[in-house]
N, C-alpha and C positions, 0 to 999 in steps of 0.2 A: 441694471444689467447683472445677470447671473454668471458667475465665474464657472468655467468648466472644471470638473474634478481633476485633481492632479493624477498623473499616471499610476501612482502607487496607492491611491485612495481605494479602500475596499469596504464592503459591507459583510459582516460575519454574524451568523445567527443559528440558533437551534431550530430545526424544522422536523417535519414528519414525512417519511416517504413510504411507498409500498415496497416491502421486502419479499422474501421467499413466501410463496403461497398467498400473496396478497396481504400478509400481516403488516400492520402499520407500525413502523419502528422509528425510533429517534435517530436523527443524523445532525451533523454540524456542517454548515455550508459557508464558504467564503467566496465572494465574487468581486471583481473590479467594478468600481462605480462608473468609470469611463465607458462609453459605448465602443462598439467594434465587434469583429468576428473573433470568437474565442473557442479554443479547444477546452475539453473537459477532462478532469482527472479524478478518479476514485482513489482515496487513500484508505488503506486497510490497517487498522490499529494493531498494536502489539498485544501479547498475551496479558500484560498488566492492565490493559483496558483502554477505554475511551477517555483519555486523560488530558490534562492541561497542555502538556508538551505535544501530544499528537495534534491538538487543535492549533497550536502554534505552527506546526508543519503545514497544516491546511492553509492558514492565513499567509504563510510565506509564498506558497504557490500561487495564491490569488494575487499577491503583490506583483508576481512575475507575469500576470496576465491571463490566468486560467480560472475558469469556473471549477471549483474544487469542493468535494463533499466526502466526509467520512461517516459511514453508517455505524451506529452503535450495535455491534454484534451481540452484545449482552442485554439488549433491550428486553427480551422475553424473560430471561432468568431473574433480572433484578431491575425493573423499571425505576428510574429516578435515583438509584443507589449511587454512592460514591464509587469511583473507579476501582479501588482496591476491593471493596465489598462485592461489586458486580463481578469482578474477575474471579473472586473466590467462589461465588455462586455458580458461575459458568464452569469452573474446574470441577466442582462437586457434582455437577450434572454430566460430566464426562467430556466437556469441551464443546466447541461449535462443530456440528456435523458438516462435512464438506458440501453436501447437497444444499444445505441451508445457507452456507457461506456463499456459494455461487448464486443462489437466488437473491440474497441480499445485495450482492455486488451488481447483479443484473438490474435490480430495482434502482440502485444508485446511478447506474449508467443511463437508464431510461430517463431518470429525472434530469440528468445533465443534458441529454439530447433535447429535452423539452424547453430549455431555458432560452429566452430571447438572445439572439446573437450567437448561439451555438453553431460552430462550423462543422459539426458532425464527426470530428476527430476526437478519440478518447484514449486516455492512458490510465494505467493502474499501477499503484506503487504501495509497498508496505514494508514494515520493519519488524524484525523478530518473527513471531508467528505470522505476522502480516506479510512478510516476504514470501513465505511458503504459500500463503493464500493468494498473493499477487500472481505467482507462477500458476497456481491452480486455476485462478480466474482466467488468465491468458490462454490456458489450454482448454478452457470450457466455453469461453465466450469470445466474441470478436472485438479485439482491441487493436489500436494502432501502435502502441508502445507499452512496455511493461518494465518495471524496475523492482528487483528483488534485493532488499537491504538485509543481508545476513539471515535469510530464511532457512531454518533447519527442517530436517525430516522430509526433504524432497527426495533425497537419495537414501538416507539411512533410516532404520527403524528407530522410533523413540525409545528412551530408556524406561525401565520399570518405574511406575509411578506417574508417568505422563498421562494427560487426559486420554481416555480410550478412543476418542474420535480422531486422534492424530494417527495417520498412517502414511507410509512412504508413497510418493506419487510420480516417481521417475517414469513409470510406464505411460504417463500421459504426454511425455515430451513430443511424440510425433504430431500431437494436436496443437502445439504452440502456434498461436495465430498472429504473432507480431514480433518485431525485434525486442530483445531482452537485454537490459543492462543489469549486471550483478555486481554488488559492492560487498566485500567481505573483509574480515579481520584475520590475519595470519595466526593470531593467538586464540581464536575462537575454538570452542570444543563442539558446538552445535550451531552451524555446520563447521566441522574441522576441514583443514585444507584438502585431505584426500577426497572428501565428499564433494567439495567444490570442483576438484579436478575431474571427478567422475561425471558430474553434470556437464562440465565444459566439453569433455570428450563425447558424451552422448549427443549434445546439441551440434557439435562439429560434424559428427558422423551422419546426422540427419540433415545437414545443410541448413540448419536454422540460424538466422542472423542473431548474433549475440556478442556482447563485449563484457568481459569480467575483469575486475580490478581487486586485488587483495593488498591490504595495507599492513606493513610491518609495524609492530608495536601496538597494534589494535586488536582487541578481542570483540566479544559480543557487545552490542548496544553502543558502539562508538559515536553514533549521532546524538545520543541522549544527554543533553546538557545538564540534566538534573541528576545524573548518576556518576559514580566514580569512574565508570568505564568510558566516559567521554574523552575523545582524543581530538584535539583541535585541528591538527594538520590533516588527519584522515577525514574528518567531517567537512572541513572547508573544501578539500579536493573532491570529496564525494558530492557535495552540493553543486560544485561547478560542473561535474559530469552529468548530474541529473538535469540541471538547467539546460545544458547544451543538447542533451539527448531529447528532452521534450520539445525544445525549440525546433529541432530537425523534423520531428515526427508529428507534432500537433499544431504548429502554427501555419498560417497561410490559408 
């Protein structure tokens, strides 16, 4: 007799998916082993790259019952390189162009739709630059839920020295295709509280469903357990909100 897998049992592996323009790019996928109807989530990694901690985020969402994939946005600039080296190569090349980012996310979403048990509902989430990219993706593609974890340069222009591909994208807000959860730190500089307030006001004026939370005592990267910026209380509450948000919009 074969025992059924436990509800938190997952399979995680490196795969190849079709990205922008049909390019074959590396991605990391985690899936529950138990059968059932599943929502899918695209995680968009931060500027430091496709690293161990981002993959842990992906596995966490799989444990919660979602097919989850993170595309390696730096596959073309530095295939097979360590995250820090790949991030440096991408920055030297000017960053990830928005059009290419949207194409890679679209490829990840299509991969999720093709998986056995997929229920057709899709979410997108990202942290740091991935937060901006999650907003961009949700304004460019059809999603059922989006989460922006302290994504900068949605409202404001990037500072001198930032990758040239990064541009403000507030003008895309009318195209937001789904409810948005935003999680921010009051002590963050990019995005600073005034930028968060501007985005909040813009979405409110457009009648776009959204929910923003800003945490006192937290700055940028407060979810990152490997960095001094990690803030336990903010991260725990943020994860609770993410879990509840995706459960509402992606399950069933």
